[in-house]
N, C-alpha and C positions, 0 to 999 in steps of 0.2 A: 313885660315878658312873663310868660307863665312860670310858675314855681317848678313845673316839670321840665323846663328847658335845661339841656345839658349845658355844662360849661365848656365842652369840647367843641369850639368853633360853632356854637349855636345848634349843634345837632341834637334833635330831640331824642330822649331815652327810647331805646327799642325794647320791647317786651314780646317775646314769642310765646304764645299760650298753646300748649300742646294738649288736645283732648282727643276723645274718639272711643271707639268700641273696645272693650276688654279683649286682649289678644291680638289687636290690630298692629302693634309695633310701637307703642308710645315710648317704651324704655329704649328702644333702638334709636328712635328720633331724638330723644333727649341726650343720649350718649353722643350722637353726631353733633348736636349743638355744643355740647361741652368740649368736644375736640376742637371745634371751630372758634372756641374762645368765649363762649357764653358762660355766665354764672347760672347754674341750673338748680332748680328745686323740684322734687317729685312729690305729687299728691298734696299740694298746699290747699288747705281749706279756702274756698272762694272768699269767705268773709275776711281773710287775712291778706288778700292780694293787694289791696290799696296800700296798706301799711308797709307791706314787704317792699313794693315798688319805691315807695318814699325813702324808706331805709337804705335801699340799694343806691338811690339817686344821691343820697348824702354822703355815701361812701365813693361816689364817683364811678360806680359800676354802670356802664351805659348800655351793655347788652346782657339782657336777662331772659332766661327761658324757664317757664313754669309748666308743669304738667298737672292736670286736674282730671280726675276720672269719677266714675259712678260711685266709688266708695264714699264720696262726699255728696250723695244723692240728695240729702235734705237741704243742701245749700245751692244746688244747681239752678233752681228757678230764679235766683238772684244774680246769677253770673252773666246772663245776656245784658240786662240793664246796667250792670256794673261796667262791662266793656264799653257800652255807649257813653256812659258818664266819663270814663277815663280818656276816651278819645276826645270828648268835649273839652277836657281839661288840658289836652295837648300831649297826651301819651301816644306815642306811635306803637300800636299794639297790633300783632298779626296772629289771629286765631287759626291754628291748623287743626284740622279734624282728620284722624286716621280711621279709615272704614275698610271693611273686608266682607266678602260674601259669607252667608251663614255656613256653607259647606266648608270654606277655608277656616273659619274660626273653630267649628267642631273639630276639625282635623287637628288643629294646633293644641286645643285643650286636651284631646286624646293623647297626642304625642308627649306633652309635657306633664300630664297627669295632674295638673293644677286645677283646683275648682274655680268656676266662675264666680266673681264676688256676689252675684245675685242668686245663686243657686241655694243658698240657705237664708231664709228670711223668717222673722218671727211670726208665729200664728199659723194656723191651718195645717192640721195633720201633723206630719213629721217635719214640716218646714223646709222640704226640699223640693226645688223646682227642676224640671227637666231642662237639660242645657240649652236646647233650641228655645224653649219658652223663656228662659232667662236672657238669651240674646236678643230676642224680639222686645222683651220689656225694656232692656237697656236702650235699644234703638228708640223706643218711644220717649223715654226719659231724656234722651240727648238730642232729640229732633230739633228743638229750638236752637241749640247751640251749633248744630250741623248747618243750619240755614245761614248763619251770619260767618261761616268759616270757609277757608280754602280747604277742599277735600282732597285727600290722597287716598286712592284705592290700593291697598297693599295685598290684595287677594293673591297675586302672582309675583310679588316682589320678594327677592332675596334680601336679607338684612343689609348687605353691601349696597344694593341698588337703592333701597329706601334711604339709607344714609346720604347717598349721592343726591337724591331728588330733594331731600329736606335742605341740604346745604345749597343746592342751586336755588331753591325758592327763597331762602332768607337772604341769599347774596344778590338776588335781582335788584337792579337799580330801582330806586324809588320813583313811582309814577302814580297817577290817579288810577290806572287800571293796568294790570299785568295780564297778558294773554299767554295761556298755556296751550300749545298745539301738540296733541298726542296721537301717534299712530298705534293701531292695535289690529289684531286678528279676530274677526267675528267668531271663528271657531273656538276661541278661548274666552269668550264672553265679552260684553260691553263694559268698559270701565265705569265703576260707581261714581267716579269723580267727574264724569263729563257733564258739562251744562248744555252743550250742543253735540249731536252725533250726526255725521254725514256718511253715507254708504257709497264707496266708490267701486264696489264690486262689479257694477255694470260696465266699467271701462275695459278695454282691451287689456289682457293680462300678460305681462312680460314673462311670466313663469313658463308659458308655453314656447318661448323662443329659447332654443337650446343654449345659445351663448350668453343669454341674459339671465338664465335661471339661477345660477350661483351668485349673481350680483344683488345689490339692493337699490332702492330708490335714491340713495345719495350718490350712486355711481353715474357718471356722465352718459354711458351708453343707454342706461334705463331711462334717464331724463330725456335724452334725445328721442328714444322710441315714443315716449308718452307725449312729448311736445309735438310730434308729428300726427297725433291722433286727434281729429277735430272734437270728438266727445269729450276728451279730457280737458282740452283747452276751454270749451264752453262750460263745463261743469265747475272748473276751478274759478272762472271768472264770475260765475253766478254765486258761488259760495263767498267769494270776495266781496261782491256787491251786497249780499245779504248781511255780512258782518260789518261792513262800512255803514249800512243803514242803521243797525241797531246798537252798535257799541256805544255811541254817545248816551243812549238811554240807560245802559248799565252804569256808565260814569255818573250820570245824574241821580242814579239809585244808590250811589256811594258803594258800589261793588269794587272790591280790591283785586279780585282774580276772576277770570273766566276761562274754563277749560273747554276747548274745542277738540273733539275726538273725531278722527278720520279712520275709518275701518275698511279693510278689504279681507280677502280670504286668509291669507297667511301672515299679514302684517309685515311684509318684507319689501314689496315693490311699490304698488299704486298708492297705498296709504302713506308710506314713508315719503315718497316724492311729492304728495299733496301737501303733507305737513311742511317739508322744506320750502316748497313753493309759496305757501301762504305766510309762513313766518317771515320770509324775506320782504314781503310786500306790506307787512304790518309793523315791522321792527322800528321804522323811523318814527311812527306815531306813538306806539306803545312799547313798553317793556315786554319782551317775549321770551318765552321759555320753550324749548323743544324737547319732547319725550318720544322715544320710540319703544314702546313697551316690549315688544317681542325681541327687537334687536338688542336693546339694553339687557334683557334677561339672559341672553346668550353670553354676556360678558365680553 
């Protein structure tokens, strides 16, 4: 048995690693995990991660969350291979990367009046970078980490909704691959966390049926309407077939999460119905999570 194995019924120690772009909500995510019973540490230097996990294991702390950000930029290149090494040693580690659009980040920094950690760097004139330039530099520095992480796009998420999504993510049952089905409105932008994006705007729109307009794709009358449309039946069957064909390849590639985003005009009827329909068909084979970006944002 690996030295990393927990004494709690053989359950391996769980480590949630929160990373992402500055201003994307890492503190909110860490507080959500703390409320869920995780032992949390913010801005831990990556070179201390291994010993920190070992120490908490000795204290029988089985659920640990660590936030790492660009303030430790010099150590970031070592973080990706370290994650791979820890997994090989038996540590169940979940890297979660929070991202947001540049416009959203600029707005947040303007509202809080806090400086971006990369706006002041040594050398070169007065050492001050424009905010947008600093954000793009940070994206480049964190690109490798983003590639191996589960990504959450927080551009349009209120803190309460982000907390809910993080808790649902870490609470998902353990499986080789977790599928996240997310509905969204194209008029509000494509989610940055999407691995696959499908456009269902070509399907008949229940919005134009007066009695269906106030309802959503989770309501039976909307579902019945779309189920009666041959185009909707055909498109969803084709999406299902496509995913069934390629999901095993993602499992073979050791992917932990895959986000399938379905978009329509308003994110209320067609995309919501499609997400619910697909999630039901894959739930038996994979762990599945459902997100309705526009509906959830309404609270």
